[in-house]
TIVEXZA-243001 format. One line per 5 residues: number of its first residue (from 1); their letters; for each residue z, x, y of N, C-alpha, C. Coordinates in nm, 3 decimals. Each point is the difference from the previous one (the first is absolute). Last residue first. Layout:
TIVEXZA-243001
NUM> A> Z,X,Y,Z,X,Y,Z,X,Y | ...;
END
This chain:
TIVEXZA-243001
71> RDDGI> -0.392,0.048,1.840,-0.065,-0.088,-0.099,-0.132,-0.049,0.049 | 0.313,0.276,0.254,-0.057,0.077,-0.111,-0.077,-0.086,-0.098 | 0.246,-0.179,0.375,-0.117,0.073,0.049,-0.070,0.076,-0.111 | 0.408,-0.229,-0.091,-0.108,-0.095,0.027,-0.127,0.068,0.046 | 0.388,0.258,-0.053,-0.048,-0.043,-0.131,-0.117,-0.096,0.017;
66> RDIAD> 0.220,0.136,0.388,-0.077,0.111,-0.057,-0.056,-0.038,-0.136 | 0.287,-0.309,0.212,-0.128,0.009,0.070,-0.086,0.112,-0.057 | 0.437,-0.043,-0.161,-0.082,-0.113,-0.046,-0.137,0.006,0.064 | 0.313,0.310,0.150,-0.043,0.032,-0.137,-0.088,-0.111,-0.056 | 0.196,-0.072,0.421,-0.101,0.105,0.008,-0.053,0.037,-0.138;
61> IVRQA> 0.359,-0.302,0.023,-0.124,-0.063,0.047,-0.111,0.103,0.010 | 0.426,0.162,-0.111,-0.051,-0.086,-0.107,-0.134,-0.061,0.040 | 0.229,0.248,0.324,-0.053,0.088,-0.105,-0.059,-0.081,-0.115 | 0.224,-0.231,0.338,-0.128,0.049,0.049,-0.064,0.093,-0.102 | 0.434,-0.157,-0.084,-0.098,-0.108,-0.017,-0.138,0.046,0.045;
56> QRIFG> 0.359,0.293,0.073,-0.030,-0.012,-0.143,-0.106,-0.107,-0.025 | 0.154,0.050,0.441,-0.076,0.119,-0.041,-0.037,-0.009,-0.148 | 0.280,-0.336,0.168,-0.136,-0.015,0.053,-0.085,0.120,-0.040 | 0.455,0.011,-0.105,-0.071,-0.094,-0.086,-0.144,-0.020,0.047 | 0.276,0.271,0.265,-0.020,0.061,-0.131,-0.077,-0.090,-0.094;
51> ARIWE> 0.126,-0.165,0.425,-0.105,0.101,0.012,-0.028,0.066,-0.135 | 0.360,-0.307,0.037,-0.131,-0.067,0.003,-0.112,0.101,0.003 | 0.428,0.174,0.034,-0.020,-0.056,-0.134,-0.135,-0.070,-0.007 | 0.138,0.167,0.414,-0.035,0.111,-0.090,-0.019,-0.048,-0.143 | 0.143,-0.309,0.339,-0.139,0.042,0.018,-0.038,0.109,-0.099;
46> NEAMF> 0.381,-0.351,-0.135,-0.016,0.106,0.099,-0.145,0.046,0.003 | 0.067,-0.498,-0.165,0.043,0.134,-0.040,-0.017,0.099,0.115 | -0.145,-0.463,0.003,0.136,0.022,0.048,0.054,0.138,-0.037 | -0.428,-0.166,-0.147,-0.007,0.027,0.143,0.139,0.024,0.060 | -0.031,-0.121,-0.458,-0.065,0.129,0.022,0.001,0.036,0.148;
41> HRAAP> 0.150,-0.425,-0.123,0.098,0.102,-0.037,-0.056,0.140,0.024 | -0.290,-0.359,0.067,0.105,-0.002,0.103,0.107,0.105,-0.031 | -0.340,-0.063,-0.316,-0.053,0.064,0.121,0.105,0.004,0.110 | 0.103,-0.230,-0.396,-0.004,0.145,-0.024,-0.051,0.074,0.122 | -0.002,-0.478,0.006,0.133,0.059,0.014,0.001,0.152,-0.022;
36> GTIRD> -0.477,-0.184,0.139,0.109,-0.058,-0.077,0.133,0.071,0.022 | -0.468,0.091,0.163,0.090,-0.070,0.091,0.120,-0.060,-0.071 | -0.337,0.244,-0.237,0.024,0.083,0.117,0.099,-0.066,0.095 | -0.198,-0.180,-0.415,0.138,0.049,-0.005,0.034,0.084,0.123 | -0.436,-0.184,-0.106,0.089,-0.105,0.051,0.146,0.043,-0.003;
31> PLAWN> -0.357,0.288,-0.169,0.003,-0.013,0.145,0.097,-0.106,0.052 | 0.032,0.302,-0.449,-0.030,-0.138,0.034,0.011,-0.021,0.150 | 0.102,0.408,-0.254,-0.142,-0.018,0.024,-0.037,-0.142,0.040 | 0.449,0.160,-0.121,-0.046,0.066,0.122,-0.145,-0.032,0.033 | 0.367,-0.138,-0.341,-0.107,-0.085,0.052,-0.060,0.057,0.127;
26> CEWLA> 0.366,0.165,-0.310,0.002,-0.001,0.147,-0.100,-0.097,0.060 | 0.028,0.070,-0.473,0.130,-0.050,0.047,0.003,-0.015,0.152 | -0.380,0.197,-0.198,0.007,-0.143,-0.031,0.129,-0.059,0.052 | -0.054,0.461,0.032,-0.085,-0.069,0.096,0.002,-0.150,-0.023 | 0.231,0.269,-0.307,0.064,0.008,0.132,-0.082,-0.074,0.105;
21> IAAAL> -0.181,0.040,-0.433,0.115,-0.091,0.001,0.067,-0.001,0.135 | -0.350,0.303,-0.062,-0.051,-0.137,0.000,0.114,-0.101,0.004 | 0.104,0.458,-0.043,-0.048,-0.031,0.135,-0.049,-0.144,0.008 | 0.129,0.159,-0.421,0.117,-0.007,0.088,-0.041,-0.037,0.142 | -0.344,0.078,-0.313,0.070,-0.126,-0.028,0.121,-0.016,0.092;
16> VRPDS> -0.230,0.403,0.027,-0.086,-0.107,0.048,0.069,-0.135,-0.022 | 0.196,0.390,-0.171,0.022,-0.011,0.144,-0.083,-0.113,0.059 | -0.039,0.133,-0.460,0.111,-0.092,0.028,0.029,-0.015,0.149 | -0.473,0.104,-0.251,0.097,0.072,0.082,0.114,-0.095,0.037 | -0.363,-0.167,-0.246,0.050,0.112,-0.079,0.105,0.081,0.075;
11> PESTS> -0.098,-0.545,0.059,-0.043,0.132,0.046,0.061,0.111,-0.084 | -0.101,-0.525,-0.060,0.088,0.097,-0.062,-0.044,0.141,0.040 | -0.227,-0.376,0.172,0.126,-0.067,-0.030,0.102,0.094,-0.064 | -0.459,0.108,0.116,0.088,0.007,0.116,0.133,-0.067,-0.028 | -0.381,0.262,-0.325,0.075,-0.123,0.024,0.092,0.016,0.120;
6> QEDDS> -0.457,0.285,-0.043,0.139,0.000,-0.047,0.070,-0.129,0.037 | -0.457,0.150,0.118,0.018,-0.104,-0.100,0.144,-0.012,-0.049 | -0.146,0.333,0.316,-0.033,-0.130,0.061,0.026,-0.115,-0.096 | 0.055,0.449,-0.147,0.103,-0.033,0.099,-0.024,-0.138,0.061 | -0.205,0.057,-0.484,-0.005,0.079,0.122,0.111,-0.042,0.095;
1> M> -0.014,-0.019,-0.550,0.000,-0.085,0.118,0.000,0.090,0.124;
END
């Protein structure tokens, strides 16, 4: 099975599953969650905490964009 054909429901790298579960729990990718309770709690955090999460999120989005450009 090639990388493109590999099952996405059972990734071979356990880090992928851990990240998928964490993202699912956070619902970070759902646009309607931007104004929900989690967003209000996030915006109430100290600026340096928000900045760290924003940098990490930007890295994720940049990586996704690079993958999309390669296909």
